[in-house]
MDAnalysis code that builds the backbone (N, CA, C; Angstrom):
import MDAnalysis as mda
import numpy as np

u = mda.Universe.empty(507, n_residues=169, atom_resindex=np.repeat(np.arange(169), 3), trajectory=True)
u.add_TopologyAttr("name", ["N", "CA", "C"] * 169)
u.add_TopologyAttr("resid", np.arange(1, 170))
u.add_TopologyAttr("resname", ["UNK", "UNK", "UNK", "UNK", "UNK", "UNK", "UNK", "UNK", "UNK", "UNK", "UNK", "UNK", "UNK", "UNK", "UNK", "UNK", "UNK", "UNK", "UNK", "UNK", "UNK", "UNK", "UNK", "UNK", "UNK", "UNK", "UNK", "UNK", "UNK", "UNK", "UNK", "UNK", "UNK", "UNK", "UNK", "UNK", "UNK", "UNK", "UNK", "UNK", "UNK", "UNK", "UNK", "UNK", "UNK", "UNK", "UNK", "UNK", "UNK", "UNK", "UNK", "UNK", "UNK", "UNK", "UNK", "UNK", "UNK", "UNK", "UNK", "UNK", "UNK", "UNK", "UNK", "UNK", "UNK", "UNK", "UNK", "UNK", "UNK", "UNK", "UNK", "UNK", "UNK", "UNK", "UNK", "UNK", "UNK", "UNK", "UNK", "UNK", "UNK", "UNK", "UNK", "UNK", "UNK", "UNK", "UNK", "UNK", "UNK", "UNK", "UNK", "UNK", "UNK", "UNK", "UNK", "UNK", "UNK", "UNK", "UNK", "UNK", "UNK", "UNK", "UNK", "UNK", "UNK", "UNK", "UNK", "UNK", "UNK", "UNK", "UNK", "UNK", "UNK", "UNK", "UNK", "UNK", "UNK", "UNK", "UNK", "UNK", "UNK", "UNK", "UNK", "UNK", "UNK", "UNK", "UNK", "UNK", "UNK", "UNK", "UNK", "UNK", "UNK", "UNK", "UNK", "UNK", "UNK", "UNK", "UNK", "UNK", "UNK", "UNK", "UNK", "UNK", "UNK", "UNK", "UNK", "UNK", "UNK", "UNK", "UNK", "UNK", "UNK", "UNK", "UNK", "UNK", "UNK", "UNK", "UNK", "UNK", "UNK", "UNK", "UNK", "UNK", "UNK", "UNK", "UNK", "UNK", "UNK"])
u.atoms.positions = np.array([
    [9.594, 3.336, 14.165],
    [9.153, 2.079, 14.719],
    [10.111, 1.680, 15.825],
    [9.544, 1.330, 16.946],
    [10.369, 1.026, 18.097],
    [11.134, -0.280, 17.943],
    [10.499, -1.297, 17.415],
    [11.143, -2.594, 17.250],
    [11.862, -2.626, 15.903],
    [13.148, -2.928, 15.919],
    [13.968, -2.921, 14.697],
    [13.597, -4.045, 13.733],
    [12.884, -5.059, 14.206],
    [12.499, -6.181, 13.356],
    [11.252, -5.882, 12.524],
    [10.465, -4.916, 12.938],
    [9.198, -4.645, 12.251],
    [9.410, -4.220, 10.796],
    [10.340, -3.321, 10.476],
    [10.540, -2.983, 9.049],
    [10.889, -4.199, 8.198],
    [11.786, -5.050, 8.685],
    [12.162, -6.249, 7.925],
    [10.966, -7.186, 7.778],
    [10.181, -7.311, 8.823],
    [8.993, -8.156, 8.780],
    [7.972, -7.613, 7.762],
    [7.782, -6.298, 7.735],
    [6.844, -5.697, 6.782],
    [7.321, -5.872, 5.340],
    [8.623, -5.714, 5.110],
    [9.178, -5.921, 3.763],
    [8.958, -7.368, 3.337],
    [9.303, -8.306, 4.216],
    [9.147, -9.725, 3.895],
    [7.681, -10.082, 3.668],
    [6.802, -9.580, 4.509],
    [5.379, -9.862, 4.367],
    [4.831, -9.308, 3.054],
    [5.196, -8.071, 2.730],
    [4.743, -7.463, 1.482],
    [5.245, -8.212, 0.264],
    [6.512, -8.583, 0.278],
    [7.088, -9.314, -0.857],
    [6.456, -10.693, -0.988],
    [6.342, -11.412, 0.105],
    [5.768, -12.758, 0.064],
    [4.317, -12.737, -0.390],
    [3.572, -11.757, 0.045],
    [2.157, -11.669, -0.338],
    [1.991, -11.460, -1.844],
    [2.968, -10.822, -2.474],
    [2.913, -10.653, -3.927],
    [3.374, -11.908, -4.660],
    [4.121, -12.773, -3.984],
    [4.677, -13.965, -4.623],
    [3.766, -15.183, -4.519],
    [3.014, -15.296, -3.450],
    [2.120, -16.439, -3.307],
    [0.877, -16.216, -4.178],
    [0.217, -17.288, -4.583],
    [-1.003, -17.119, -5.391],
    [-2.058, -16.288, -4.650],
    [-2.621, -15.330, -5.352],
    [-3.647, -14.445, -4.772],
    [-4.467, -13.847, -5.912],
    [-5.667, -13.374, -5.610],
    [-6.425, -12.673, -6.657],
    [-5.633, -11.441, -7.121],
    [-5.724, -11.106, -8.411],
    [-5.012, -9.941, -8.950],
    [-5.234, -8.726, -8.067],
    [-4.143, -8.061, -7.686],
    [-4.125, -6.800, -6.936],
    [-4.612, -6.915, -5.496],
    [-4.864, -8.097, -4.997],
    [-5.273, -8.286, -3.607],
    [-4.016, -8.527, -2.783],
    [-3.306, -7.447, -2.480],
    [-2.050, -7.528, -1.736],
    [-2.040, -6.491, -0.614],
    [-1.142, -6.643, 0.348],
    [-1.088, -5.699, 1.466],
    [-0.188, -4.476, 1.234],
    [0.290, -4.246, 0.024],
    [1.298, -3.199, -0.192],
    [0.790, -1.818, 0.238],
    [-0.417, -1.436, -0.168],
    [-0.931, -0.107, 0.199],
    [-1.128, -0.004, 1.713],
    [-1.611, -1.080, 2.332],
    [-1.798, -1.075, 3.785],
    [-0.453, -1.004, 4.508],
    [0.531, -1.731, 4.010],
    [1.874, -1.666, 4.600],
    [2.432, -0.252, 4.470],
    [2.253, 0.355, 3.309],
    [2.752, 1.717, 3.092],
    [2.083, 2.703, 4.049],
    [0.767, 2.592, 4.204],
    [0.046, 3.488, 5.109],
    [0.465, 3.232, 6.554],
    [0.529, 1.973, 6.947],
    [0.929, 1.621, 8.309],
    [2.352, 2.107, 8.599],
    [3.258, 1.861, 7.672],
    [4.645, 2.307, 7.863],
    [4.714, 3.830, 7.946],
    [3.915, 4.511, 7.128],
    [3.888, 5.969, 7.170],
    [3.422, 6.499, 8.520],
    [2.425, 5.836, 9.102],
    [1.903, 6.262, 10.410],
    [2.882, 5.914, 11.525],
    [3.448, 4.722, 11.493],
    [4.263, 4.240, 12.612],
    [5.754, 4.579, 12.541],
    [6.272, 4.912, 11.383],
    [7.691, 5.281, 11.277],
    [7.866, 6.735, 11.675],
    [8.954, 7.017, 12.348],
    [9.206, 8.403, 12.740],
    [9.754, 9.223, 11.581],
    [10.267, 8.545, 10.560],
    [10.821, 9.241, 9.394],
    [10.133, 8.761, 8.125],
    [9.840, 9.699, 7.236],
    [9.209, 9.380, 5.960],
    [10.040, 8.365, 5.188],
    [11.357, 8.552, 5.163],
    [12.214, 7.701, 4.337],
    [12.257, 6.260, 4.834],
    [12.080, 6.054, 6.122],
    [12.013, 4.684, 6.632],
    [10.786, 3.985, 6.053],
    [9.646, 4.665, 6.105],
    [8.402, 4.099, 5.564],
    [8.505, 3.892, 4.056],
    [9.126, 4.840, 3.368],
    [9.296, 4.711, 1.917],
    [10.181, 3.522, 1.581],
    [11.253, 3.325, 2.332],
    [12.153, 2.194, 2.076],
    [11.477, 0.857, 2.361],
    [10.616, 0.811, 3.368],
    [9.864, -0.416, 3.649],
    [8.984, -0.751, 2.446],
    [8.242, 0.228, 1.973],
    [7.320, 0.025, 0.853],
    [8.069, -0.348, -0.419],
    [9.065, 0.445, -0.770],
    [9.826, 0.181, -1.987],
    [10.629, -1.108, -1.883],
    [11.102, -1.430, -0.681],
    [11.837, -2.674, -0.468],
    [10.968, -3.893, -0.739],
    [9.725, -3.867, -0.263],
    [8.806, -4.989, -0.508],
    [8.525, -5.130, -2.001],
    [8.316, -4.007, -2.678],
    [8.060, -4.049, -4.124],
    [9.287, -4.545, -4.887],
    [10.433, -3.987, -4.582],
    [11.657, -4.353, -5.304],
    [12.043, -5.807, -5.070],
    [11.914, -6.276, -3.843],
    [12.241, -7.665, -3.531],
    [11.343, -8.616, -4.329],
    [10.058, -8.354, -4.340],
    [9.153, -9.248, -5.075],
    [9.313, -9.080, -6.582],
    [9.538, -7.856, -7.063],
    [9.728, -7.659, -8.503],
    [11.027, -8.286, -9.000],
    [12.023, -8.402, -8.125],
    [13.270, -9.052, -8.548],
    [13.046, -10.541, -8.808],
    [11.994, -11.095, -8.220],
    [11.642, -12.498, -8.449],
    [10.585, -12.613, -9.550],
    [9.570, -11.748, -9.492],
    [8.483, -11.793, -10.478],
    [8.936, -11.330, -11.859],
    [9.876, -10.392, -11.871],
    [10.338, -9.810, -13.129],
    [10.044, -8.321, -13.168],
    [10.928, -7.600, -13.813],
    [10.760, -6.150, -13.922],
    [9.891, -5.832, -15.130],
    [9.243, -4.689, -15.107],
    [8.278, -4.322, -16.143],
    [8.333, -2.815, -16.364],
    [7.806, -2.382, -17.491],
    [7.938, -0.971, -17.886],
    [7.172, -0.018, -16.985],
    [6.127, -0.465, -16.341],
    [5.317, 0.426, -15.511],
    [5.791, 0.578, -14.083],
    [6.945, -0.003, -13.761],
    [7.439, 0.041, -12.381],
    [7.530, 1.447, -11.788],
    [8.059, 2.439, -12.517],
    [8.158, 3.763, -11.899],
    [6.803, 4.321, -11.442],
    [5.764, 4.019, -12.200],
    [4.433, 4.529, -11.855],
    [3.850, 3.775, -10.662],
    [4.042, 2.476, -10.633],
    [3.560, 1.667, -9.515],
    [4.296, 2.075, -8.236],
    [5.604, 2.242, -8.326],
    [6.382, 2.612, -7.153],
    [6.007, 4.015, -6.662],
    [5.845, 4.956, -7.590],
    [5.446, 6.317, -7.200],
    [4.063, 6.307, -6.556],
    [3.125, 5.573, -7.151],
    [1.768, 5.508, -6.601],
    [1.763, 4.845, -5.229],
    [2.706, 3.943, -4.985],
    [2.798, 3.262, -3.696],
    [3.360, 4.164, -2.602],
    [3.927, 5.285, -2.984],
    [4.426, 6.234, -1.978],
    [3.337, 7.193, -1.493],
    [2.215, 7.241, -2.190],
    [1.109, 8.107, -1.751],
    [0.645, 7.731, -0.345],
    [0.375, 6.439, -0.049],
    [-0.038, 6.132, 1.325],
    [1.055, 6.376, 2.358],
    [2.311, 6.294, 1.965],
    [3.400, 6.630, 2.893],
    [3.286, 8.104, 3.284],
    [3.090, 8.958, 2.286],
    [2.949, 10.398, 2.552],
    [1.708, 10.683, 3.397],
    [0.603, 10.033, 3.064],
    [-0.623, 10.226, 3.852],
    [-0.427, 9.751, 5.283],
    [0.209, 8.595, 5.455],
    [0.467, 8.087, 6.795],
    [1.346, 9.022, 7.597],
    [2.356, 9.581, 6.962],
    [3.225, 10.554, 7.636],
    [2.442, 11.801, 8.026],
    [1.516, 12.194, 7.162],
    [0.710, 13.392, 7.413],
    [-0.254, 13.194, 8.584],
    [-0.863, 12.016, 8.677],
    [-1.850, 11.783, 9.742],
    [-1.231, 11.180, 11.002],
    [0.069, 11.008, 11.023],
    [0.754, 10.313, 12.116],
    [0.303, 10.778, 13.502],
    [0.218, 12.058, 13.721],
    [-0.116, 12.585, 15.053],
    [-1.611, 12.553, 15.349],
    [-2.433, 12.338, 14.339],
    [-3.882, 12.311, 14.525],
    [-4.472, 11.124, 13.767],
    [-3.925, 9.969, 14.023],
    [-4.312, 8.774, 13.260],
    [-5.579, 8.139, 13.848],
    [-6.679, 8.852, 13.702],
    [-7.971, 8.342, 14.142],
    [-8.478, 7.308, 13.141],
    [-9.535, 6.618, 13.520],
    [-10.140, 5.632, 12.632],
    [-10.571, 6.284, 11.317],
    [-11.168, 7.465, 11.403],
    [-11.600, 8.182, 10.197],
    [-10.441, 8.596, 9.306],
    [-9.363, 9.071, 9.918],
    [-8.188, 9.485, 9.145],
    [-7.541, 8.289, 8.463],
    [-7.480, 7.168, 9.156],
    [-6.891, 5.957, 8.571],
    [-7.777, 5.453, 7.436],
    [-9.084, 5.375, 7.668],
    [-10.005, 4.895, 6.631],
    [-9.981, 5.814, 5.412],
    [-10.022, 7.116, 5.636],
    [-9.972, 8.067, 4.521],
    [-8.672, 7.975, 3.748],
    [-7.572, 7.810, 4.447],
    [-6.266, 7.683, 3.796],
    [-6.173, 6.390, 2.994],
    [-6.742, 5.318, 3.524],
    [-6.725, 4.040, 2.806],
    [-7.528, 4.136, 1.513],
    [-8.700, 4.752, 1.582],
    [-9.528, 4.907, 0.381],
    [-8.834, 5.816, -0.627],
    [-8.291, 6.934, -0.154],
    [-7.588, 7.851, -1.054],
    [-6.391, 7.155, -1.704],
    [-5.686, 6.327, -0.942],
    [-4.538, 5.590, -1.485],
    [-4.968, 4.646, -2.600],
    [-6.066, 3.950, -2.386],
    [-6.581, 3.034, -3.410],
    [-6.984, 3.777, -4.676],
    [-7.712, 4.866, -4.503],
    [-8.168, 5.648, -5.657],
    [-6.986, 6.243, -6.399],
    [-6.036, 6.807, -5.668],
    [-4.881, 7.424, -6.333],
    [-4.041, 6.380, -7.060],
    [-3.885, 5.192, -6.480],
    [-3.136, 4.131, -7.152],
    [-3.819, 3.762, -8.465],
    [-5.124, 3.597, -8.424],
    [-5.892, 3.270, -9.633],
    [-5.711, 4.354, -10.695],
    [-5.858, 5.612, -10.302],
    [-5.762, 6.714, -11.260],
    [-4.351, 6.861, -11.826],
    [-3.347, 6.805, -10.974],
    [-1.956, 6.990, -11.422],
    [-1.530, 5.864, -12.352],
    [-1.727, 4.624, -11.923],
    [-1.216, 3.507, -12.714],
    [-1.986, 3.324, -14.020],
    [-3.285, 3.530, -13.993],
    [-4.050, 3.348, -15.224],
    [-3.897, 4.522, -16.176],
    [-3.681, 5.716, -15.664],
    [-3.357, 6.839, -16.540],
    [-2.008, 6.587, -17.217],
    [-1.078, 5.998, -16.476],
    [0.231, 5.670, -17.055],
    [0.095, 4.605, -18.138],
    [-0.733, 3.605, -17.910],
    [-0.962, 2.565, -18.930],
    [-1.510, 3.215, -20.198],
    [-2.464, 4.090, -20.039],
    [-3.084, 4.776, -21.179],
    [-2.081, 5.695, -21.888],
    [-1.328, 6.477, -21.114],
    [-0.442, 7.497, -21.690],
    [0.810, 6.917, -22.336],
    [1.307, 5.810, -21.808],
    [2.589, 5.289, -22.294],
    [2.450, 4.084, -23.215],
    [1.257, 3.553, -23.345],
    [1.081, 2.344, -24.142],
    [0.362, 2.597, -25.452],
    [0.163, 1.522, -26.167],
    [-0.542, 1.616, -27.445],
    [-1.840, 0.816, -27.426],
    [-2.228, 0.335, -26.263],
    [-3.441, -0.462, -26.132],
    [-4.708, 0.373, -26.337],
    [-4.667, 1.620, -25.886],
    [-5.847, 2.490, -25.940],
    [-5.505, 3.763, -26.703],
    [-6.479, 4.291, -27.461],
    [-6.214, 5.556, -28.158],
    [-5.966, 6.683, -27.151],
    [-5.099, 7.597, -27.507],
    [-4.765, 8.711, -26.618],
    [-5.803, 9.818, -26.754],
    [-7.016, 9.455, -26.367],
    [-8.156, 10.376, -26.353],
    [-8.854, 10.206, -25.009],
    [-9.806, 11.101, -24.719],
    [-10.579, 10.964, -23.483],
    [-11.344, 9.650, -23.483],
    [-11.866, 9.261, -24.653],
    [-12.580, 7.987, -24.767],
    [-11.630, 6.812, -24.495],
    [-10.390, 6.914, -24.974],
    [-9.398, 5.870, -24.720],
    [-9.072, 5.755, -23.244],
    [-8.972, 6.896, -22.571],
    [-8.727, 6.887, -21.131],
    [-9.899, 6.226, -20.407],
    [-11.106, 6.549, -20.848],
    [-12.289, 5.926, -20.266],
    [-12.294, 4.419, -20.468],
    [-11.891, 3.970, -21.658],
    [-11.795, 2.527, -21.924],
    [-10.757, 1.869, -21.019],
    [-9.644, 2.537, -20.839],
    [-8.579, 2.005, -19.980],
    [-9.084, 1.861, -18.542],
    [-9.731, 2.883, -18.024],
    [-10.266, 2.821, -16.661],
    [-11.330, 1.732, -16.536],
    [-12.182, 1.621, -17.542],
    [-13.240, 0.604, -17.517],
    [-12.640, -0.797, -17.510],
    [-11.630, -1.025, -18.329],
    [-10.978, -2.337, -18.379],
    [-10.287, -2.673, -17.062],
    [-9.895, -1.666, -16.309],
    [-9.169, -1.886, -15.058],
    [-10.091, -2.094, -13.849],
    [-11.379, -1.858, -14.004],
    [-12.297, -1.953, -12.863],
    [-12.295, -3.319, -12.162],
    [-12.254, -4.449, -12.882],
    [-12.196, -5.728, -12.154],
    [-10.959, -5.847, -11.261],
    [-9.845, -5.306, -11.698],
    [-8.636, -5.325, -10.883],
    [-8.780, -4.389, -9.686],
    [-9.465, -3.268, -9.904],
    [-9.655, -2.302, -8.824],
    [-10.532, -2.876, -7.719],
    [-11.518, -3.668, -8.096],
    [-12.394, -4.290, -7.098],
    [-11.539, -5.118, -6.130],
    [-10.600, -5.891, -6.676],
    [-9.706, -6.679, -5.821],
    [-8.778, -5.785, -5.011],
    [-8.292, -4.720, -5.627],
    [-7.376, -3.815, -4.931],
    [-8.045, -3.181, -3.718],
    [-9.238, -2.632, -3.916],
    [-9.913, -1.950, -2.803],
    [-10.258, -2.960, -1.705],
    [-10.658, -4.176, -2.103],
    [-10.956, -5.207, -1.101],
    [-9.701, -5.559, -0.302],
    [-8.590, -5.750, -0.994],
    [-7.336, -6.042, -0.306],
    [-6.897, -4.902, 0.594],
    [-7.041, -3.687, 0.113],
    [-6.650, -2.531, 0.920],
    [-7.485, -2.441, 2.197],
    [-8.788, -2.686, 2.077],
    [-9.667, -2.645, 3.254],
    [-9.288, -3.749, 4.239],
    [-9.177, -4.970, 3.737],
    [-8.868, -6.111, 4.603],
    [-7.528, -5.913, 5.300],
    [-6.499, -5.612, 4.531],
    [-5.162, -5.519, 5.122],
    [-5.002, -4.278, 6.003],
    [-5.655, -3.191, 5.678],
    [-5.594, -2.018, 6.557],
    [-6.234, -2.352, 7.899],
    [-7.368, -3.048, 7.871],
    [-8.004, -3.476, 9.122],
    [-7.092, -4.416, 9.900],
    [-6.434, -5.341, 9.204],
    [-5.543, -6.294, 9.872],
    [-4.366, -5.573, 10.527],
    [-3.690, -4.708, 9.777],
    [-2.505, -4.038, 10.334],
    [-2.854, -3.106, 11.487],
    [-3.806, -2.215, 11.256],
    [-4.133, -1.247, 12.301],
    [-4.920, -1.886, 13.441],
    [-5.732, -2.897, 13.143],
    [-6.461, -3.607, 14.188],
    [-5.521, -4.386, 15.088],
    [-4.568, -5.093, 14.479],
    [-3.578, -5.842, 15.253],
    [-2.730, -4.890, 16.096],
    [-2.344, -3.774, 15.501],
    [-1.554, -2.773, 16.225],
    [-2.335, -2.258, 17.441],
    [-3.597, -1.923, 17.251],
    [-4.418, -1.406, 18.353],
    [-4.592, -2.463, 19.442],
    [-4.806, -3.705, 19.022],
    [-4.971, -4.791, 19.977],
    [-3.695, -5.012, 20.789],
    [-2.553, -5.050, 20.116],
    [-1.284, -5.245, 20.828],
    [-0.979, -4.084, 21.769],
    [-1.307, -2.869, 21.354],
    [-1.089, -1.716, 22.239],
    [-2.003, -1.778, 23.459],
    [-3.237, -2.224, 23.256],
    [-4.170, -2.340, 24.377],
    [-3.708, -3.411, 25.357],
    [-3.239, -4.524, 24.842],
    [-2.724, -5.598, 25.698],
    [-1.502, -5.108, 26.465],
    [-0.615, -4.393, 25.795],
    [0.601, -3.883, 26.454],
    [0.252, -2.896, 27.563],
    [-0.818, -2.120, 27.378],
    [-1.219, -1.147, 28.411],
    [-1.824, -1.840, 29.626],
    [-2.466, -2.983, 29.450],
    [-3.153, -3.652, 30.558],
    [-2.277, -4.657, 31.287],
    [-1.103, -4.975, 30.688],
    [-0.201, -5.920, 31.355],
    [0.412, -5.266, 32.583],
    [0.412, -5.976, 33.704],
    [1.054, -5.409, 34.886],
    [2.575, -5.367, 34.699],
    [3.148, -4.309, 35.180],
    [4.607, -4.168, 35.060],
    [5.280, -5.029, 36.123],
    [6.403, -5.614, 35.739],
    [7.162, -6.436, 36.687],
    [8.240, -5.585, 37.317],
    [8.559, -5.904, 38.530],
    [9.545, -5.106, 39.272],
    [10.942, -5.536, 39.000],
])
């Protein structure tokens, strides 16, 4: 990222969005992770932005047993963003955003099923766990779509404006 303030701004935005009242799972974390992955020149910069936003907000919200799974699942869009960095077309961004949402749902809910006692450790129990999580997933996918459009749309708009501005001597 060319501007040194952008990583701090993304961390603050991600943390604040998790702290203010919002529908369950309707946060910009996956979009921030994907955006940081595409725009950062180094994978670790994007990973630190994503993990920093999570850690900052979790230090206020409280720590929980599923943190390692949530944090690991949040690195998937960072990896995808790094992978598509040189060919970040609308289709690649949209596909990566959807894949990030699906992988987050699968990773975190499989962890809930595997590590908890809420659901039997059977295929039927896994199905029950996924079914119970669907209302949260609806909010997650909606948030991911909205925030991905906001981040990448704003970025495209600002780049277009910067290209059309006349240079001063």
